[in-house]
Structure formats: structure tokens, C-alpha cells
C-alpha positions as CSV (number, residue, x, y, z in Angstrom):
1,M,21.7,14.0,16.6
2,T,18.8,14.3,18.9
3,D,18.3,11.2,21.2
4,G,22.0,10.5,21.0
5,F,22.1,9.3,17.4
6,V,25.2,10.5,15.5
7,K,25.4,9.7,11.8
8,V,28.9,8.4,11.0
9,G,30.5,7.4,7.7
10,A,33.4,5.4,6.3
11,A,34.7,6.4,2.8
12,S,37.1,4.6,0.5
13,P,38.1,7.0,-2.3
14,R,39.5,5.9,-5.6
15,L,43.0,7.3,-5.6
16,R,46.4,7.5,-7.4
17,V,49.6,6.6,-5.6
18,A,51.8,9.6,-5.1
19,D,49.2,12.0,-6.6
20,P,47.9,14.0,-3.6
21,A,46.2,16.7,-5.7
22,Y,44.1,14.0,-7.4
23,N,43.4,12.3,-4.1
24,A,42.3,15.5,-2.5
25,E,39.7,16.0,-5.3
26,R,38.3,12.5,-4.7
27,I,38.2,13.0,-1.0
28,I,36.3,16.2,-1.3
29,E,33.8,14.6,-3.6
30,L,33.1,12.0,-0.9
31,I,32.8,14.7,1.7
32,D,30.2,16.4,-0.5
33,R,28.3,13.1,-0.7
34,A,28.6,12.5,3.1
35,E,27.3,16.0,3.8
36,T,24.3,15.4,1.6
37,E,23.5,12.3,3.7
38,G,23.8,14.2,7.0
39,V,27.1,12.5,8.1
40,K,28.7,14.2,11.1
41,V,31.8,12.1,11.6
42,L,33.6,10.9,8.4
43,V,36.6,8.6,8.2
44,F,39.0,8.1,5.3
45,P,41.7,5.3,4.9
46,E,45.2,5.3,6.2
47,L,47.6,7.7,4.3
48,S,44.7,8.5,1.9
49,I,46.3,11.8,0.9
50,T,49.3,10.0,-0.7
51,G,48.3,6.4,-1.0
52,Y,49.5,3.8,1.5
53,T,51.7,2.0,-1.0
54,A,53.9,5.0,-1.9
55,G,57.0,3.1,-0.5
56,D,60.3,5.0,-0.6
57,L,58.6,7.9,-2.3
58,F,57.6,8.9,1.3
59,F,61.3,10.1,1.6
60,Q,60.8,12.4,-1.4
61,K,60.3,16.0,-0.4
62,R,58.2,16.6,-3.4
63,L,55.6,14.1,-2.3
64,R,55.5,15.5,1.2
65,E,55.1,19.0,-0.2
66,S,52.3,17.9,-2.5
67,A,50.6,16.1,0.5
68,D,50.8,19.3,2.5
69,A,49.1,21.3,-0.3
70,A,46.5,18.6,-0.8
71,L,45.7,18.5,2.9
72,D,45.3,22.3,2.9
73,K,42.8,22.0,0.1
74,V,40.7,19.4,2.1
75,V,41.0,21.6,5.2
76,A,39.7,24.6,3.3
77,A,36.8,22.5,1.9
78,S,35.8,21.7,5.5
79,A,35.3,25.3,6.5
80,D,31.5,25.5,5.8
81,R,30.6,21.9,6.6
82,D,29.4,20.5,9.9
83,I,31.5,17.3,9.7
84,L,34.4,16.0,11.8
85,I,36.8,14.5,9.2
86,F,39.7,12.1,9.6
87,I,42.3,12.0,6.8
88,G,45.4,9.7,6.5
89,Y,48.4,12.0,6.3
90,P,52.3,11.5,6.5
91,F,53.4,14.1,9.0
92,E,57.0,15.3,9.2
93,H,58.2,16.4,12.7
94,M,61.7,17.1,13.8
95,G,63.3,15.1,11.0
96,K,61.1,12.1,11.4
97,L,58.0,10.8,9.5
98,Y,54.8,9.7,11.3
99,N,51.8,7.9,9.9
100,T,48.9,10.1,11.2
101,A,45.3,10.8,11.1
102,A,44.6,14.5,10.6
103,A,41.3,15.4,12.5
104,I,39.7,18.3,10.6
105,K,36.7,20.5,11.5
106,D,35.7,24.0,10.6
107,G,38.5,24.8,8.3
108,R,41.4,23.7,10.6
109,V,43.3,20.7,11.7
110,L,42.3,20.0,15.3
111,A,44.8,17.2,16.0
112,L,47.4,14.9,14.5
113,I,46.9,11.4,15.9
114,A,49.9,9.1,15.2
115,K,49.9,5.4,14.7
116,K,51.5,3.4,17.5
117,N,52.0,-0.1,16.0
118,L,54.0,-0.2,12.8
119,P,54.0,-3.6,11.1
120,S,57.2,-4.7,9.4
121,Y,56.4,-8.3,8.7
122,G,55.1,-10.1,5.6
123,E,54.1,-7.6,3.0
124,F,54.4,-4.6,5.4
125,Y,57.5,-2.4,5.7
126,E,56.2,0.6,7.7
127,R,59.2,1.0,10.0
128,R,61.3,1.6,6.9
129,W,59.6,5.0,6.6
130,F,57.7,5.9,9.8
131,N,58.3,6.2,13.5
132,P,55.8,5.0,16.1
133,S,53.8,7.6,17.9
134,P,55.5,9.4,20.8
135,E,54.2,8.2,24.2
136,D,53.3,11.7,25.5
137,T,51.1,14.1,23.6
138,Q,53.0,17.1,22.2
139,T,51.9,20.4,20.9
140,V,53.2,21.3,17.5
141,S,52.8,24.4,15.3
142,F,50.9,23.3,12.2
143,R,49.4,25.5,9.6
144,G,49.4,28.5,11.9
145,F,47.8,26.7,14.9
146,D,49.0,24.9,18.0
147,V,47.9,21.4,17.4
148,P,48.2,18.3,19.7
149,F,50.2,15.5,18.3
150,G,50.5,11.9,19.5
151,R,48.2,9.0,20.2
152,K,46.6,10.0,23.6
153,I,44.1,12.4,22.1
154,L,40.3,12.5,22.4
155,L,38.0,14.8,20.5
156,S,35.1,15.8,22.8
157,C,31.9,17.2,21.4
158,S,30.7,20.1,23.6
159,S,27.1,20.0,22.0
160,I,26.7,16.2,22.5
161,P,28.6,15.3,25.7
162,S,28.3,11.6,25.2
163,L,30.1,11.9,21.8
164,V,33.8,11.5,22.5
165,V,35.9,10.3,19.5
166,G,39.2,8.3,19.7
167,C,41.3,7.3,16.8
168,E,43.6,4.3,16.0
169,I,45.2,3.4,12.7
170,C,45.0,0.0,11.0
171,E,47.5,-2.3,12.8
172,D,46.6,-0.7,16.1
173,L,43.4,-2.8,16.0
174,W,45.2,-6.1,15.3
175,V,47.6,-6.1,18.3
176,P,47.0,-7.7,21.7
177,D,46.8,-4.4,23.5
178,P,45.2,-1.9,21.0
179,P,45.1,1.8,21.8
180,S,41.3,1.7,21.5
181,V,41.2,0.0,25.0
182,S,42.7,3.1,26.7
183,L,40.8,5.4,24.4
184,A,37.5,3.9,25.5
185,T,38.3,3.7,29.2
186,N,39.2,7.3,29.1
187,G,35.8,8.2,27.6
188,A,35.8,7.6,23.9
189,T,32.3,6.3,22.9
190,L,33.3,6.3,19.2
191,I,36.5,4.8,17.8
192,V,37.6,5.5,14.2
193,N,40.1,3.5,12.4
194,L,42.0,4.7,9.3
195,S,43.2,1.5,7.6
196,A,45.0,0.1,4.6
197,S,44.3,-3.6,5.0
198,D,45.1,-5.7,2.0
199,E,42.9,-8.6,1.1
200,V,43.9,-12.2,1.4
201,I,41.9,-15.4,1.8
202,G,40.0,-15.4,5.1
203,K,41.0,-11.9,6.2
204,A,37.6,-10.3,5.6
205,E,35.9,-12.6,8.0
206,Y,38.6,-12.1,10.6
207,R,38.5,-8.3,10.2
208,R,34.8,-8.3,10.7
209,I,35.1,-10.3,13.9
210,L,37.8,-8.0,15.2
211,V,35.6,-4.9,14.6
212,E,32.5,-6.6,16.1
213,S,34.3,-7.9,19.1
214,T,36.2,-4.6,19.8
215,S,33.0,-2.6,19.7
216,A,31.3,-5.1,22.0
217,R,34.2,-5.3,24.5
218,L,34.6,-1.6,24.7
219,I,30.9,-0.8,24.5
220,A,31.6,1.6,21.7
221,G,30.9,2.6,18.2
222,Y,33.6,1.6,15.7
223,V,34.1,3.1,12.2
224,Y,36.6,1.3,10.0
225,A,37.6,2.9,6.7
226,D,39.8,0.7,4.4
227,A,42.0,1.6,1.4
228,S,40.5,0.7,-2.0
229,Y,41.1,0.8,-5.8
230,G,44.2,2.8,-6.9
231,E,46.6,1.5,-4.3
232,S,49.6,-0.2,-5.9
233,T,49.0,-3.9,-6.8
234,T,52.7,-4.7,-7.0
235,D,52.3,-7.1,-4.2
236,M,48.9,-6.4,-2.6
237,V,45.2,-5.9,-3.5
238,F,42.9,-3.5,-1.5
239,T,39.2,-3.9,-1.7
240,G,37.8,-1.0,0.5
241,S,36.2,-3.3,3.1
242,D,34.4,-0.7,5.3
243,L,32.6,-1.4,8.5
244,I,30.5,0.4,11.0
245,A,29.7,-1.4,14.3
246,E,28.0,-0.6,17.6
247,N,28.5,-2.7,20.8
248,G,29.0,-6.0,18.9
249,S,26.6,-5.4,16.0
250,V,27.6,-4.4,12.5
251,L,25.2,-1.6,11.4
252,A,26.7,-1.1,7.9
253,S,29.4,-2.7,5.7
254,D,30.4,-2.7,2.1
255,V,33.3,-3.6,-0.2
256,S,34.3,-0.8,-2.6
257,L,36.2,-2.8,-5.2
258,Q,36.7,0.1,-7.6
259,G,36.8,2.9,-5.0
260,G,34.5,5.8,-4.3
261,G,32.5,3.8,-1.7
262,L,30.7,5.5,1.2
263,I,28.8,3.8,3.9
264,F,27.0,5.4,6.8
265,S,24.8,4.7,9.8
266,E,23.8,6.1,13.2
267,I,25.7,5.4,16.4
268,D,23.7,5.8,19.5
269,V,26.2,7.4,21.8
270,D,23.6,7.9,24.6
271,K,22.9,4.2,24.6
272,L,26.6,3.4,24.8
273,S,27.1,5.8,27.7
274,A,24.1,4.4,29.6
275,E,25.4,0.8,29.1
276,R,28.8,1.8,30.5
277,M,27.2,3.4,33.5
278,R,25.2,0.3,34.1
279,M,28.2,-2.0,33.9
280,N,30.2,-1.2,37.0
281,T,33.1,-3.3,35.8
282,F,33.8,-0.9,32.9
283,P,36.9,0.9,34.3
284,P,37.1,4.6,35.2
285,A,39.4,6.9,33.3
286,S,43.2,6.6,34.0
287,G,44.0,10.1,32.7
288,G,46.9,11.4,30.6
289,Y,44.8,12.1,27.5
290,A,44.5,15.5,25.8
291,S,40.9,16.6,25.2
292,V,40.3,18.6,22.0
293,P,36.8,20.3,21.9
294,F,34.7,20.5,18.8
295,T,31.0,21.1,18.3
296,I,28.2,19.8,16.0
297,D,24.8,21.3,15.3
298,V,22.2,19.3,17.3
299,K,19.3,18.6,15.1
300,E,17.2,15.5,14.3
301,T,19.0,13.0,12.0
302,A,17.2,10.8,9.6
303,L,17.7,7.2,10.9
304,T,18.7,4.5,8.4
305,R,19.8,1.8,10.9
306,P,17.4,-1.1,11.5
307,F,15.3,-1.5,14.6
308,P,13.8,-5.0,14.7
309,R,10.1,-5.2,15.6
310,H,10.8,-8.1,17.8
311,P,14.0,-7.4,19.6
312,F,13.8,-10.5,21.7
313,V,13.5,-12.8,18.6
314,P,16.3,-13.3,16.1
315,E,15.2,-12.5,12.6
316,N,17.4,-15.2,11.0
317,E,15.6,-18.5,11.0
318,G,18.7,-20.5,11.9
319,E,19.6,-18.2,14.7
320,R,16.0,-18.3,15.9
321,E,15.9,-22.1,16.1
322,K,19.2,-22.1,17.9
323,R,17.9,-19.5,20.4
324,C,14.8,-21.6,21.0
325,R,16.8,-24.7,21.7
326,T,19.0,-22.9,24.1
327,I,16.1,-21.2,26.0
328,L,14.2,-24.4,26.4
329,T,17.3,-26.1,27.7
330,L,18.0,-23.3,30.3
331,Q,14.4,-23.3,31.4
332,A,14.4,-27.1,31.8
333,L,17.7,-27.2,33.6
334,G,16.6,-24.5,36.1
335,L,13.4,-26.4,36.8
336,A,15.2,-29.8,37.1
337,R,17.5,-28.4,39.7
338,R,14.5,-26.9,41.6
339,L,12.6,-30.2,41.6
340,E,15.7,-32.0,43.0
341,A,16.4,-29.3,45.6
342,S,12.8,-29.2,46.9
343,H,12.6,-33.0,46.9
344,A,9.3,-32.6,44.9
345,S,7.5,-35.8,44.0
346,T,5.3,-34.1,41.5
347,A,5.1,-31.0,39.3
348,V,1.6,-29.3,39.3
349,I,0.6,-27.1,36.4
350,G,-2.6,-25.2,35.7
351,L,-3.1,-26.0,32.0
352,S,-5.5,-23.6,30.4
353,G,-5.0,-24.4,26.7
354,G,-3.3,-21.1,26.3
355,L,0.3,-20.3,25.2
356,D,2.0,-19.6,28.5
357,S,0.8,-22.8,30.3
358,T,1.6,-24.8,27.2
359,L,5.2,-23.6,27.3
360,A,5.4,-24.3,31.0
361,L,4.2,-27.8,30.4
362,L,6.7,-28.4,27.6
363,V,9.5,-27.2,29.8
364,T,8.4,-29.4,32.6
365,V,8.4,-32.4,30.3
366,R,12.0,-31.6,29.3
367,A,13.0,-31.2,33.0
368,Y,11.5,-34.7,33.7
369,S,13.4,-36.1,30.8
370,I,16.7,-34.7,32.2
371,L,15.9,-36.2,35.6
372,D,14.7,-39.5,34.0
373,R,11.4,-39.3,35.9
374,D,8.0,-40.7,35.1
375,M,5.9,-38.3,33.1
376,K,2.8,-39.4,35.0
377,D,4.2,-37.4,38.0
378,I,3.5,-34.2,36.1
379,I,-0.1,-33.3,37.0
380,A,-1.7,-31.0,34.5
381,I,-5.0,-29.5,35.8
382,T,-7.7,-27.7,33.8
383,M,-10.0,-25.7,36.0
384,P,-13.0,-24.6,33.9
385,C,-15.2,-21.7,35.1
386,F,-17.4,-19.0,33.6
387,G,-15.2,-18.1,30.7
388,T,-13.7,-21.4,29.7
389,T,-14.4,-22.4,26.1
390,V,-14.6,-25.9,24.6
391,R,-11.6,-25.1,22.4
392,T,-9.1,-24.3,25.2
393,K,-10.3,-27.1,27.5
394,S,-10.1,-29.6,24.7
395,N,-6.6,-28.4,23.7
396,A,-5.4,-28.7,27.3
397,Q,-6.6,-32.3,27.4
398,R,-5.2,-33.2,24.0
399,L,-1.8,-31.7,24.9
400,A,-1.6,-33.5,28.2
401,E,-2.5,-36.8,26.6
402,S,0.0,-36.4,23.7
403,L,2.8,-35.7,26.3
404,G,1.8,-38.6,28.5
405,V,1.3,-36.6,31.7
406,T,-1.5,-37.0,34.3
407,F,-4.5,-34.9,33.4
408,R,-7.2,-33.8,35.8
409,T,-10.3,-31.6,35.6
410,V,-11.4,-29.5,38.6
411,D,-14.4,-27.4,37.9
412,I,-14.2,-24.4,40.1
413,T,-17.6,-22.9,39.3
414,R,-19.3,-24.0,42.5
415,S,-16.4,-22.9,44.6
416,V,-16.3,-19.5,43.1
417,L,-20.0,-19.0,43.4
418,Q,-19.8,-20.0,47.1
419,H,-17.0,-17.5,47.5
420,F,-19.2,-14.8,45.8
421,S,-21.8,-15.6,48.4
422,D,-19.3,-15.4,51.3
423,I,-18.0,-12.0,50.3
424,G,-21.3,-10.5,49.0
425,Q,-20.3,-10.4,45.3
426,D,-23.1,-10.3,42.7
427,K,-22.4,-13.0,40.1
428,D,-23.7,-10.6,37.4
429,D,-21.2,-7.9,38.4
430,L,-18.4,-8.6,36.0
431,S,-15.9,-6.5,37.9
432,V,-12.3,-7.1,38.7
433,T,-13.4,-9.0,41.8
434,Y,-15.4,-11.3,39.5
435,E,-12.2,-12.0,37.5
436,N,-9.7,-12.2,40.4
437,S,-11.8,-14.5,42.5
438,Q,-11.5,-17.2,39.8
439,A,-7.7,-16.7,39.4
440,R,-7.1,-17.0,43.1
441,E,-9.4,-20.0,43.4
442,R,-7.4,-21.7,40.7
443,T,-4.1,-20.9,42.5
444,Q,-5.5,-22.4,45.7
445,V,-6.5,-25.6,43.9
446,L,-3.0,-25.9,42.4
447,M,-1.2,-25.2,45.7
448,D,-3.4,-27.7,47.7
449,I,-3.0,-30.5,45.1
450,A,0.8,-29.8,45.2
451,N,0.7,-30.2,49.0
452,K,-1.4,-33.3,48.7
453,S,0.9,-34.9,46.1
454,G,4.2,-33.7,47.6
455,G,4.9,-31.5,44.7
456,I,5.5,-27.9,43.6
457,V,3.4,-25.5,41.5
458,I,5.0,-24.5,38.2
459,G,4.3,-20.9,37.4
460,T,3.1,-20.0,33.8
461,G,3.2,-16.2,33.7
462,D,5.6,-14.6,31.3
463,L,7.8,-11.5,31.2
464,S,5.4,-9.3,29.2
465,E,2.6,-10.0,31.8
466,L,5.0,-9.0,34.6
467,A,5.8,-5.8,32.9
468,L,2.2,-4.8,32.5
469,G,1.1,-6.3,35.8
470,W,-1.4,-8.5,33.8
471,A,-1.7,-11.1,36.6
472,T,-3.8,-11.5,39.6
473,Y,-1.9,-10.7,42.8
474,N,-1.5,-13.9,44.7
475,G,-3.4,-15.6,42.0
476,D,-1.6,-16.7,38.8
477,H,1.1,-14.2,40.0
478,M,2.2,-16.9,42.5
479,S,3.9,-20.3,42.2
480,M,6.8,-22.2,43.6
481,Y,9.0,-21.7,40.4
482,G,8.1,-19.5,37.4
483,V,9.7,-21.1,34.4
484,N,8.5,-18.4,32.0
485,S,9.3,-15.3,34.1
486,S,12.0,-14.0,31.7
487,I,10.3,-15.0,28.5
488,P,8.4,-12.2,26.7
489,K,5.1,-13.0,25.0
490,T,6.6,-12.5,21.4
491,L,9.2,-15.1,22.2
492,V,6.8,-17.6,23.9
493,R,5.0,-17.9,20.6
494,Y,8.2,-18.8,18.7
495,L,9.2,-21.3,21.4
496,V,5.9,-23.2,21.1
497,R,6.1,-23.0,17.4
498,Y,9.6,-24.5,17.5
499,V,8.4,-27.4,19.5
500,A,5.4,-27.9,17.2
501,D,7.8,-28.0,14.2
502,T,10.0,-30.7,15.8
503,S,7.2,-32.9,17.4
504,D,5.2,-35.8,16.2
505,K,1.8,-35.1,14.5
506,A,-0.5,-35.5,17.5
507,E,1.5,-33.1,19.6
508,S,2.2,-30.7,16.7
509,D,-1.5,-30.5,15.7
510,V,-2.6,-29.4,19.1
511,L,0.2,-27.0,19.5
512,L,-0.6,-25.3,16.2
513,D,-4.2,-24.9,17.3
514,I,-3.1,-23.4,20.6
515,L,-0.9,-20.9,18.6
516,A,-4.0,-19.9,16.6
517,T,-6.1,-19.3,19.7
518,P,-6.4,-15.6,20.8
519,V,-4.5,-14.8,24.0
520,S,-7.1,-14.6,26.9
521,P,-7.3,-15.2,30.6
522,E,-10.9,-16.5,30.0
523,L,-12.3,-14.9,33.2
524,L,-15.4,-13.3,31.6
525,P,-18.3,-15.4,30.3
526,A,-17.9,-16.8,26.7
527,K,-20.1,-15.5,24.0
528,D,-21.7,-18.2,21.8
529,G,-19.0,-20.6,23.0
530,E,-16.2,-18.3,21.8
531,I,-13.6,-16.3,23.8
532,S,-15.0,-12.9,24.8
533,Q,-12.0,-11.4,26.5
534,V,-9.1,-10.9,24.2
535,T,-6.1,-9.6,26.2
536,E,-4.6,-7.5,23.4
537,D,-7.9,-5.7,22.8
538,I,-7.6,-4.5,26.5
539,V,-3.9,-3.8,27.1
540,G,-2.7,-3.5,23.6
541,P,-0.5,-5.5,21.2
542,Y,2.1,-7.5,22.9
543,E,4.6,-6.9,20.1
544,L,4.5,-3.2,20.9
545,H,4.7,-3.7,24.6
546,D,7.7,-6.1,24.2
547,F,9.4,-3.4,22.0
548,F,8.8,-0.7,24.7
549,L,9.9,-3.1,27.5
550,Y,13.2,-4.0,25.7
551,H,14.3,-0.5,25.0
552,M,13.2,1.0,28.3
553,V,14.7,-1.6,30.6
554,R,17.7,-2.7,28.6
555,F,19.0,0.7,27.6
556,G,17.0,3.2,29.7
557,F,15.5,5.0,26.7
558,S,13.0,7.8,27.3
559,P,9.4,7.6,26.1
560,R,10.1,10.1,23.3
561,K,13.1,8.1,22.0
562,I,11.1,4.8,22.2
563,Y,8.2,6.3,20.3
564,R,10.6,7.6,17.6
565,I,12.2,4.2,16.9
566,A,8.9,2.4,17.3
567,R,7.5,4.4,14.5
568,L,10.4,3.3,12.3
569,A,10.2,-0.4,13.4
570,F,6.4,-0.7,13.0
571,D,6.0,1.5,9.9
572,G,3.1,0.2,7.9
573,E,1.8,-1.9,10.9
574,Y,0.7,0.7,13.4
575,D,0.0,4.4,12.9
576,A,1.6,7.1,15.1
577,A,-1.5,7.6,17.3
578,T,-1.8,3.9,18.0
579,I,1.9,3.7,19.1
580,R,1.5,6.7,21.3
581,K,-1.6,5.4,22.9
582,W,-0.1,2.0,23.9
583,L,3.2,3.6,24.9
584,I,1.3,5.7,27.5
585,T,-0.6,2.6,28.6
586,F,2.7,0.7,29.0
587,T,4.3,3.5,31.0
588,R,1.4,3.8,33.4
589,R,1.1,0.1,34.0
590,F,4.8,-0.5,34.2
591,F,5.2,1.9,37.1
592,S,1.9,1.1,38.9
593,Q,2.4,-2.7,38.9
594,Q,5.9,-2.9,40.3
595,F,4.5,-4.2,43.6
596,K,3.7,-7.5,41.9
597,R,7.2,-7.8,40.6
598,S,8.7,-7.0,44.0
599,C,7.6,-10.4,45.4
600,L,8.0,-12.7,42.4
601,P,8.7,-16.4,42.7
602,D,12.0,-17.7,41.7
603,G,12.5,-18.4,38.0
604,P,15.4,-18.8,35.5
605,K,17.0,-15.8,33.8
606,V,17.5,-16.7,30.1
607,G,18.0,-13.3,28.5
608,T,19.4,-9.8,29.1
609,V,16.1,-8.3,30.1
610,T,14.3,-9.7,33.2
611,L,12.3,-8.1,36.0
612,S,13.3,-10.2,39.0
613,P,13.8,-8.0,42.1
614,R,16.7,-10.3,43.1
615,S,18.8,-9.8,39.9
616,D,18.2,-7.3,37.2
617,W,15.4,-4.9,38.2
618,R,15.2,-3.1,41.5
619,M,12.6,-0.4,41.6
620,P,10.5,1.1,44.4
621,S,6.9,-0.1,44.3
622,D,5.7,3.5,45.0
623,A,8.0,5.3,42.5
624,S,6.4,8.1,40.7
625,A,5.8,7.8,36.9
626,S,5.0,11.5,36.5
627,A,8.1,12.5,34.5
628,W,7.7,9.5,32.1
629,I,4.0,10.0,31.7
630,E,4.4,13.7,31.1
631,E,6.9,13.1,28.3
632,A,4.8,10.3,26.7
633,E,1.6,12.4,26.8
634,G,3.5,15.3,25.3
635,I,4.4,13.4,22.1
636,E,2.6,14.8,19.1
637,A,1.5,11.8,17.0
């Protein structure tokens, strides 16, 4: 449970209708399995002690007595287990029956949570036997303890403050105003649902959408446990369709056709709490809910949930292509509007033959198509100097020609050498001044040609470079509109690849060669005609930095937590020491380079993570990184 991860489970036991003793044995078997897997919150189906389909047998005292005895057996079995368990149980109170979830921990029932919405349509007849939950929470004497009874009940974990559990039962999820809304707004980060949802055509897909969307809308974890084999098939069939979701994503799901199914995953309750804190439209608590304390031993839980290596890039090919189309459209629309608003006659781009400037040019061509403008008014300029290779210069020219834009070469070597002479820089001193002089000279050329042609300079720098500060201040850092400013490097590659796969052969061939070229600013002299300055050899792999960036900025994860999940995501790709090394580098650079992000040019936001000081990221340029660096350096790889 360290780092906010809580292992939760949904179980669908094989049962016998009206045989609570048998059902208790099957429930305890699944509790045994869940304990072995490290599950800390375990959910069983609706009325799982008796079976949901017992019908008028619910009126039989013998069934209710058997259910009480079976519940006692399950409660006793929970005494030595560190698991919060929810069991479906018919509770008799003051001459009325209620469909409840018994919350069990440490050998006692902590709460009896009653179902609010009782369906009596179609195949359902619940109002024949049960009463809806009372509006106000009551205290009842149950098995020797005073126990809260009702629906406005939250179970709050004292050892993990961000773990607050709310409960609703089956139909409660399907109504226009489900109890889970109030449960979440009053603090529940995890909603459990004890269900007996029969299977008909199309229902499984709708059920999944409901669980996904509910967890997303409420910024919560959601555990859905469904009835399975053994329920009466007089009129219905149950398939044990269990689901575990977190904030709109299904982490685990299964169909237990013959019963005995158990699924589990880890809900990150710290992440959910942080997301609610960030979203100031998530409403504050309205009150009126009873809080029942419980505790769980806090220790590291083995993680089984997936953590994609490239969180900015969909793993599914179809989704990835759709994402690429959408992003390119958003970039092009943003630029088209800026070209119109600035009354620009031309768009000027420094085309290096690298990935970022390639993407910027592709976006500009799309913007000109939207505006129905002449492609010749796009001016692509290559500016060779000390580190430029034949490969990149040739690719820049080939790409410009294949797209039908104006291509110009401005060799800046003499200008930079003159500048060295003016400032007293030795041309053999390959320092940061040597590099940045070239970057700033290139920016000056672009700006002045834009002035001369009545145009604007299109920025090429991407989100990953902004995070690391891998840009020359007032050099490639500056433009009139930065179309790639919210595109991370890992995604840039896929966007260019998408265009390559959907272009004619001439354009595709050059794009594929650009994709195969090492990422480099080409500011140091080439060696034997080849690139000598490979960016990822200096600052580290961009796929690691993009992973760090996503989880730090999007969810506020600490260095220790990022390191933990990065080791899982990149297992077999990078060893622990390598991940730790580049995490420290990322943390240092992210803080020290904020001053460059504080004065960024405008650019379109296309994803949930951006570093614009005007929208998503406001950070002092002189903020101290000490606490983050201390934690990162303290990691034992």
C-alpha cells in the first residue's frame, strides 16, 4: 500500500440458491485466495450469502436464520486477515427486509449498507421482498455491536487517509442519480458495487461503459462484483462479469461463467486524491455521512497493473492512428488561426532535417491547405554551420521539394565566425557559447527573413525539450508560434511516422530516413561526415524523460514513486541504476530550466500535459529542487 496503491479484488463465487452454509464455504475459499494475492479490499456479489434469486424464500425464517449463521462464519474467518470484505446479505430490521452489503473487518461487521434503488420491472421483483434504504443512517445492535445501518456510510482508513470506501448495490449504479455521486463528493475514493446483473445481449458492453464513465466522472476507483454460476436460471443467466476501473480506465475484468472467479488490481488512491485537488470543480463535501474507521497494514504491494512505457502514445494501433490524425488537425487549426490573425503573408521555418522541424513543416503545410494558400509562401530555410551533415541538409531539401514549399539555404558559418571575433570566442573552444551562438544566429536569420517577407516564424521545439530546457534561450527557444510545444518527443516520432505511412513515395522515403536519423542539434563539428552530438547520449533517453514528465506533471508523483513504476514499465529495457541516473538528471533540469518555460511563445495545447505558463504549469523560475533531488538521490537502485 505504499505510494497510495491499494490492491482490490472482485470475487464471483459458485453458489447454491438458498444454501447459505455452502455459500459461506465458497466465499471463504475466495477470501483465502485473495489474501494470498495481497488483496486488501474484497467485494462479493449482491445477496451472495443466500443467492440473489431466492425469490419468496426470503420470507422464510429458516433461510434468514441460515444466512445469519453463514454470515457469522464468514465474519469469524475474517478475524486474522488484513482485508476489508463486502458480502451481500438480507438484513431484517424492525419487521422489514433490506438488501444490504455487510462490511466486515477484523472479525466483526463494521457497517450494514442498504440498497437505495430497488428494481421492480422486467425480470426484477425486488420491491416484493425488500425495502429501500432509510434516508438517515441509523445505529442498530447487530451481533453484539452497535453498527451503522443505511446508505450514507463511508469507511475511512486511518492508516491510508486517501482510502475512503463507499458502497452502492447493483441497480444503484444504473439510475440517473446514483448514490456513488454523493459518496464520492463526500470523500470516497473507492466505490464498491455488489451486483447481481443478469446477462442479455448488449448488456456487457453497456455495463462496462457505465463502470468506466462512473469512475471517470467521480475521479474514483470502482470495483464491480457480479453474481455468477449457481443463481437460478428459471428466467435469467448470470455470468460473473467483474470489473475494476480507475478514473475512466478498466484495470482488470473477467467473466466467471462457472463461478469461483477472482480478479484484482491496484487502485492508486493518492493519484485520485491529487486529481480531485487539482480540479477545483470537484465539489466539496455536503456532509450527513457516517464515517466508520478501519485500518490496513501499510506495506509495499506487488503491482500487477500495467504502466505503459509511452504514456503519451496509445498502444493500440487503431487508437494511435486516430490520435495522430486528431493532433495534426489541432496543430494545423491553431496555426491557421494564428496566420490569419497576424495577417502573415508567409510562414518561415528553420528546417534542419531533424524530427521536430519536420513535424512543424508538415503541420504548416496542413494549415496552408486549410486556408487554401499557395505552398510557395511557406519558406523553409536550412542554415548549415559547423555540425551540419550532408544527410540532414539533403533530407531538409528533399522534404521541402516533395511538399512544394520554397526552400532556401543560408550558410551561417561566416556570420558565426564574425560573431566569435566580436565577442572574443576561440573557434576551437567547443563550449556552450560555441553552440548557442549558432542557435541564436539561426533564430536571427529566421526572424529577419520573416520581417522581410511579412511572415511569422514557426517554432519547432517540442514538449520534452521544454521539460529538460534543451533549447537555447532566445535561440531555438523563441518563435512567433510554437506548433510542437505540447508534443513530447516520443509522440513526435509517431506523428511523423503516421504521415510517412499515408504519403506518396517521394515524401514517405525522406520521412523514413529522417526517422532513422539520430536526434541531434548538430552544433558540434561532425566526425567523418557523421553526427557527433547525439542528444540522448547527453541528456538521456527521451522515452524515460517523457515517462518521468507525464507522471510528475500530470499526477504529481514523487521521484520515489516514479522510479518504482518506471522499473516496472521499462523492465528488460533499462536497469535500475540507469533509471535512477536519468531520473536525477530530469529532476535537476526540470527545476533549473523553468525560466525558459516562463516566457514561451504561444502554441496549441493538444494533450493533458503541457508546460505553458499561461495554462497548465505555473512554477517560480527560482523554486528550489532540494526536496525532490534529495528523494531521487536517496533511491537505492
